[in-house]
C-alpha positions in Angstrom: 0.0 0.0 0.0 2.9 2.4 0.8 4.3 1.5 -2.7 1.1 2.8 -4.3 1.1 6.0 -2.3 4.7 6.7 -3.3 3.8 5.9 -7.0 0.9 8.3 -7.0 3.1 11.0 -5.4 5.7 10.6 -8.1 2.9 10.8 -10.8 1.7 14.0 -9.1 5.1 15.5 -9.2 5.7 14.7 -12.8 2.2 15.9 -13.8 2.8 19.1 -11.8 6.1 19.8 -13.6 4.5 19.2 -17.0 1.6 21.6 -16.1 -1.3 19.1 -15.7 -2.7 20.7 -12.5 -5.9 18.7 -12.3 -4.2 15.4 -12.7 -1.5 16.4 -10.2 -4.2 17.4 -7.6 -6.1 14.2 -8.0 -2.9 12.1 -7.7 -1.9 14.0 -4.6 -5.3 13.4 -3.1 -5.1 9.6 -3.8 -1.6 9.5 -2.4 -2.7 11.1 0.8 -5.6 8.7 1.3 -3.5 5.7 0.6 -0.8 6.9 3.0 -3.2 7.4 5.8 -4.8 4.0 5.2 -1.3 2.4 5.3 -0.5 4.3 8.5 -3.7 3.2 10.2 -3.2 -0.5 9.2 0.4 -0.3 10.4 -0.6 1.0 13.8 -3.3 -1.7 14.1 -0.7 -4.4 13.1 1.6 -3.1 15.8 -1.2 -3.1 18.5 -2.8 -6.4 17.7 0.1 -8.4 16.2 1.9 -8.9 19.5 1.6 -12.2 21.3 0.7 -11.9 25.0 3.4 -12.8 27.6 2.6 -15.8 29.7 
């Protein structure tokens, strides 16, 4: 998931340099959403992925 967020960020940067503002804005929005989903899943994996001590 983080890979896709970085890919959309790179697409946004290239589109912004070439002057495609609408495409760049959309790609940045998608990258932000994917990054926050990745972050939430990462935190959940840290919290619930640990084995209890006996």
